[in-house]
C-alpha positions in Angstrom: -22.8 2.7 66.5 -23.2 -0.5 64.2 -20.2 -2.0 61.8 -22.5 -1.5 58.9 -22.9 2.8 60.2 -19.3 3.0 60.6 -18.5 1.9 57.2 -21.2 4.3 55.6 -19.3 7.1 58.0 -16.2 6.3 56.5 -17.4 6.2 53.1 -19.2 9.7 53.2 -16.2 11.1 54.7 -13.9 9.6 51.5 -16.4 10.9 48.9 -16.4 14.4 50.6 -12.1 14.3 50.8 -12.1 13.3 47.2 -15.0 15.1 45.6 -12.7 17.7 43.9 -10.3 15.4 42.7 -12.5 13.2 40.7 -11.1 12.4 37.2 -13.0 14.9 34.5 -15.6 12.8 31.8 -13.4 12.6 28.6 -14.2 15.1 26.1 -15.0 14.7 22.1 -11.8 14.0 20.5 -9.9 12.9 23.6 -8.3 9.2 23.3 -9.5 6.9 26.0 -8.4 3.3 27.2 -11.0 1.0 28.3 -12.0 -2.6 28.2 -14.8 -4.5 26.1 -17.6 -5.6 28.4 -20.4 -6.6 25.9 -20.8 -7.0 22.2 -24.7 -6.6 21.3 -26.2 -6.7 17.8 -24.1 -3.6 15.9 -22.2 -2.1 19.1 -19.6 -3.2 20.9 -19.7 -1.4 24.5 -16.6 -0.2 26.5 -16.1 0.2 30.4 -13.9 3.3 30.3 -13.9 3.2 34.1 -15.4 5.9 36.7 -18.8 4.8 35.7 -18.4 5.9 32.3 -19.7 3.6 29.5 -19.3 4.2 25.5 -20.3 2.5 22.5 -18.7 1.3 19.3 -19.9 0.1 16.2 -19.0 -3.4 15.3 -18.1 -2.2 11.8 -15.5 0.0 13.3 -14.0 -2.9 14.9 -13.9 -5.2 12.0 -10.9 -6.1 9.6 -11.0 -5.7 6.1 -12.5 -9.5 5.6 -15.5 -8.8 8.0 -13.6 -10.3 10.8 -14.1 -9.1 14.2 -10.8 -7.8 15.4 -11.7 -7.8 19.7 -13.4 -10.3 21.8 -15.1 -9.7 25.5 -12.5 -8.5 27.8 -10.2 -7.4 25.6 -8.4 -3.8 26.1 -8.9 -1.1 23.6 -7.8 2.5 23.0 -10.3 4.2 20.8 -11.2 8.2 20.2 -14.5 9.8 21.9 -16.4 11.0 18.6 -19.7 12.0 20.5 -22.2 11.4 23.6 -25.7 10.4 23.1 -27.6 13.1 25.8 -30.3 10.7 26.7 -28.4 7.9 28.0 -25.1 9.7 28.7 -23.2 7.5 27.0 -20.1 7.6 24.8 -19.6 7.4 21.3 -16.5 6.0 20.3 -14.3 5.7 17.2 -13.2 8.2 14.6 -15.7 6.8 12.1 -18.6 6.5 14.6 -21.9 8.2 12.8 -25.1 8.5 15.4 -28.5 9.1 13.7 -29.6 12.0 14.2 -33.5 12.6 15.2 -35.0 15.6 13.6 -33.8 19.2 13.0 -33.4 19.6 16.9 -30.9 16.6 16.7 -29.1 17.7 14.0 -28.7 21.1 15.6 -27.3 19.3 18.5 -24.8 17.6 16.0 -23.9 20.9 14.6 -23.0 22.4 17.8 -21.4 19.5 19.4 -19.7 18.3 15.9 -20.5 14.9 16.6 -20.7 12.6 13.2 -24.1 11.8 11.9 -25.0 9.2 9.7 -26.5 10.2 5.9 -27.5 8.2 3.0 -26.2 9.9 -1.0 -29.2 10.1 -2.6 -28.0 11.8 -5.7 -25.4 13.5 -7.4 -26.2 17.5 -7.9 -23.8 20.3 -9.8 -20.6 21.0 -7.8 -21.1 17.8 -5.0 -23.9 15.2 -3.9 -27.3 15.3 -2.3 -27.3 13.7 1.2 -30.4 12.4 3.0 -29.7 12.7 6.9 -32.7 12.3 9.4 -35.2 13.0 6.8 -33.9 16.5 5.9 -31.4 17.1 2.4 -28.2 18.3 3.1 -25.2 19.3 0.4 -21.9 17.9 0.4 -19.3 19.4 -1.8 -17.5 17.2 -4.2 -14.1 18.2 -2.6 -15.4 17.5 0.7 -16.5 13.5 -0.2 -13.4 12.3 0.3 -9.9 13.1 0.7 -8.6 12.0 -2.7 -10.2 14.0 -5.8 -13.0 11.9 -7.2 -13.8 11.7 -10.7 -17.1 9.8 -10.6 -19.7 11.0 -7.9 -22.3 8.5 -9.0 -20.5 5.4 -7.6 -21.4 7.5 -4.2 -25.2 7.1 -4.6 -26.6 4.7 -2.4 -24.2 4.6 0.4 -24.7 5.0 3.7 -21.4 7.2 5.1 -20.4 9.2 7.9 -20.7 12.9 7.4 -19.8 16.4 9.8 -22.5 19.2 9.6 -20.5 22.5 8.7 -23.4 24.7 8.2 -26.8 24.6 9.8 -29.5 27.0 9.0 -32.9 26.5 10.3 -36.2 28.4 9.1 -38.7 27.3 6.8 -36.7 24.5 5.5 -33.1 23.5 7.4 -30.2 24.2 5.5 -27.2 22.0 5.5 -23.8 21.5 4.6 -22.1 18.5 5.4 -18.4 17.0 4.9 -17.0 13.8 4.7 -13.5 14.6 4.1 -13.2 16.3 7.8 -14.3 13.1 9.3 -11.7 11.4 6.9 -8.7 13.9 7.8 -9.1 13.5 11.7 -9.2 9.9 11.2 -6.0 10.2 9.4 -4.2 12.2 11.8 -5.0 9.8 14.7 -4.0 6.9 12.9 -1.0 9.0 11.6 0.2 9.5 15.2 0.0 6.0 16.0 1.9 4.8 13.0 4.8 7.6 13.3 5.6 5.8 17.0 6.2 2.6 15.0 8.3 4.1 12.3 11.6 3.1 12.6 14.4 1.8 9.9 14.3 -1.9 9.4 10.7 -2.0 11.1 7.9 -4.4 9.1 4.5 -2.7 8.6 1.4 -3.4 6.6 -0.2 -1.0 4.4 -2.3 -0.8 1.1 -1.5 0.4 -2.4 -2.5 3.9 -2.7 -1.4 4.7 -5.9 1.1 3.4 -8.7 3.3 5.3 -11.0 5.7 4.4 -13.4 8.7 4.5 -10.5 7.0 2.9 -8.2 3.8 2.4 -5.7 2.3 4.8 -2.7 1.5 2.6 0.1 -0.8 4.2 2.8 0.7 2.9 6.4 -2.3 4.4 8.2 -2.5 8.0 7.7 1.4 7.7 6.4 2.7 7.5 3.1 5.9 6.0 2.0 7.0 4.9 -1.3 8.4 1.6 -2.9 10.7 2.4 -6.1 10.3 -0.4 -8.9 13.5 -1.7 -7.9 12.5 -2.4 -4.4 9.7 -4.4 -5.7 11.2 -7.3 -6.4 14.4 -9.2 -6.9 12.8 -10.3 -10.1 12.9 -8.2 -13.1 9.7 -5.9 -13.2 8.7 -4.1 -16.1 6.3 -1.9 -14.4 4.9 -2.1 -11.1 1.1 -2.7 -12.2 2.5 -6.2 -13.3 2.7 -7.1 -10.0 0.6 -4.6 -7.7 -2.9 -3.0 -7.6 -4.5 -0.2 -5.8 -5.8 -1.4 -2.8 -4.1 -4.6 -2.4 -2.6 -5.1 1.2 1.1 -5.3 1.3 4.3 -6.3 3.9 7.0 -3.2 3.7 10.3 -3.1 5.5 11.0 0.8 6.0 14.5 1.7 4.0 14.8 5.3 5.1 13.2 8.1 6.5 14.1 11.9 5.6 12.6 14.7 7.4 11.1 17.5 5.4 10.0 21.1 5.7 6.4 20.5 4.4 3.8 20.4 7.6 1.7 18.3 5.3 4.1 15.5 4.7 6.6 15.8 7.4 9.0 12.9 6.1 9.8 11.1 2.8 9.4 7.2 3.9 11.6 4.9 1.7 10.3 1.6 1.7 10.6 -2.3 0.6 8.9 -5.0 -0.3 12.0 -7.0 -1.8 14.0 -6.5 1.4 11.3 -9.3 2.9 11.9 -11.8 0.4 14.2 -14.7 0.1 17.6 -13.3 -1.7 17.9 -15.6 -4.7 21.8 -15.1 -4.5 22.0 -16.4 -1.3 22.2 -20.0 -2.7 23.1 -19.1 -6.2 26.8 -21.6 -5.7 24.5 -24.5 -4.9 22.1 -23.8 -7.8 24.5 -22.9 -10.5 27.8 -24.6 -9.9 30.7 -23.8 -12.4 30.4 -26.2 -15.5 27.0 -27.1 -15.3 24.3 -26.5 -18.0 21.4 -24.3 -17.2 18.5 -22.8 -19.2 17.7 -19.4 -19.6 16.2 -16.2 -21.1 17.7 -13.2 -23.0 16.3 -10.4 -21.4 18.9 -7.7 -22.6 21.2 -7.1 -25.2 24.2 -4.6 -25.1 27.1 -4.5 -27.6 29.8 -6.4 -25.2 27.4 -9.3 -24.9 23.7 -10.6 -23.7 22.0 -10.6 -20.1 20.6 -14.2 -19.2 18.0 -14.8 -16.6 18.6 -17.9 -15.2 15.9 -17.0 -12.3 13.8 -14.4 -10.7 16.6 -11.7 -9.4 19.8 -13.8 -11.1 21.1 -12.7 -14.6 24.0 -14.2 -15.8 26.4 -12.6 -18.4 27.2 -14.0 -22.1 30.1 -12.3 -23.3 30.2 -11.7 -27.1 33.7 -14.0 -27.2 31.4 -16.7 -25.7 28.9 -16.7 -28.2 30.2 -18.8 -31.2 33.1 -21.3 -31.4 35.4 -20.2 -34.3 33.2 -17.3 -36.3 33.8 -14.0 -36.0 30.6 -11.7 -34.4 30.7 -8.0 -34.5 27.3 -7.8 -32.4 25.0 -10.2 -30.4 22.2 -9.6 -32.1 23.7 -11.5 -35.4 22.8 -14.6 -33.1 20.4 -13.6 -30.5 17.1 -11.4 -29.6 15.5 -10.7 -26.6 13.5 -13.5 -25.1 15.4 -15.8 -26.5 15.4 -19.3 -24.9 19.2 -20.6 -24.3 21.5 -23.4 -23.1 24.4 -22.2 -21.5 27.5 -23.1 -19.1 28.4 -21.6 -16.6 32.1 -20.5 -16.3 32.2 -18.2 -13.2 30.1 -17.2 -10.0 30.9 -14.0 -8.1 28.5 -14.0 -5.4 30.1 -10.6 -3.5 29.8 -8.6 -7.1 26.8 -10.4 -7.9 27.9 -11.6 -11.6 27.7 -15.1 -13.2 29.8 -15.7 -16.6 28.3 -18.1 -19.1 29.3 -19.4 -22.3 27.0 -20.8 -25.3 30.0 -22.5 -27.0 29.5 -25.7 -25.6 25.7 -26.1 -26.3 26.3 -24.6 -29.9 28.8 -27.3 -30.5 26.3 -30.2 -28.9 23.1 -28.4 -31.0 25.6 -28.7 -34.3 26.6 -32.5 -33.8 23.0 -33.7 -33.1 21.8 -31.6 -36.0 23.9 -30.4 -38.5 21.1 -28.8 -40.3 20.8 -25.8 -38.0 24.5 -24.3 -39.7 22.6 -21.8 -42.1 22.0 -18.7 -40.0 24.1 -19.4 -36.8 27.7 -20.8 -38.4 27.7 -19.4 -41.7 28.9 -15.8 -42.0 26.4 -13.0 -43.2 26.9 -12.5 -46.9 29.9 -9.5 -47.1 30.3 -6.9 -49.7 33.9 -8.2 -50.4 36.7 -6.2 -50.7 37.9 -2.7 -52.2 39.4 -4.8 -55.3 36.1 -6.5 -56.0 34.1 -3.4 -55.9 36.3 -2.0 -58.3 36.4 -5.1 -60.9 32.5 -4.7 -60.4 32.8 -1.3 -61.5 35.0 -1.6 -64.7 32.6 -4.6 -65.9 29.4 -2.2 -65.7 31.7 0.7 -67.4 32.7 -1.9 -70.4 
């Protein structure tokens, strides 16, 4: 027996012994690992091992800016979404939708629950009409997206992935489809990956999903967290929409994770954007030494004084006793209004309590010495009603 024959015999023996231990082919919905072996046209092809190959649309592997996130040779982890019966190639990607051919192709997609590609052709009562492989299908309004959609017309002309939820053949094919089913599956897959990264202090990327008066909700990838308005910035924020917009990409730090009894939202996640910014109080001693004159803007007035913003996130307090030299003031509003620009002197800095004490006396003196014409409202007391005696005299005069 030749060496070649010996090798062939050994190979047949090996295959016989391991015939029952072969790895089963991945099923639809399985998460598989592989390596990108080629990129051709609209598809990237993935070697999944065991003589199995998969194909994923390029659109599945591009970021928001249209940049391809993988290269040939890169490892990849992805979901099996279907199978091309003609070639045996697995279809990969949570958003992958194959182009079905004819009624039989649609039946096959329905039975295998594989996504199909369709074009939204119009708006109907209660939903939209979708053209799939030459057939008309109906997608209820509640099934076009995860969130409520007010304007269905915005989807007309879009090519989207759908799952066939009802298939009835006959003189005409009756099709009902859902896009929401695919989006929820994708969201569950993303959520599982995101929860593996969730930890207090972790820095994650996300997108603003909605904005409220009290803060903004961030989609971290199948899981939502909330940034309270106080955690948006060190600077003063009147409303979250002043600095954020729906769809905007952001980086956030995880502050807290609280478990809940709600299966749809098993945790409440508190996030912060401010935590990733430089703390303006870190250099406050160098930026505002005691005795220096600093500009600022009045941002809040209380009965005891006025708060002056020196920089975003750094406020100082001018106590009512430090507003004027010599004149009695009953309320800071007699001299100041919100929005006023002032020049103040730093009296004290407490970095632990994050407090800066300011005075307007020196600035007021300098202002008076350089421009004596400003005295009317800032130095002259407002007209008094007089004493009780004065009021009695005036009353007696009227009676006479």
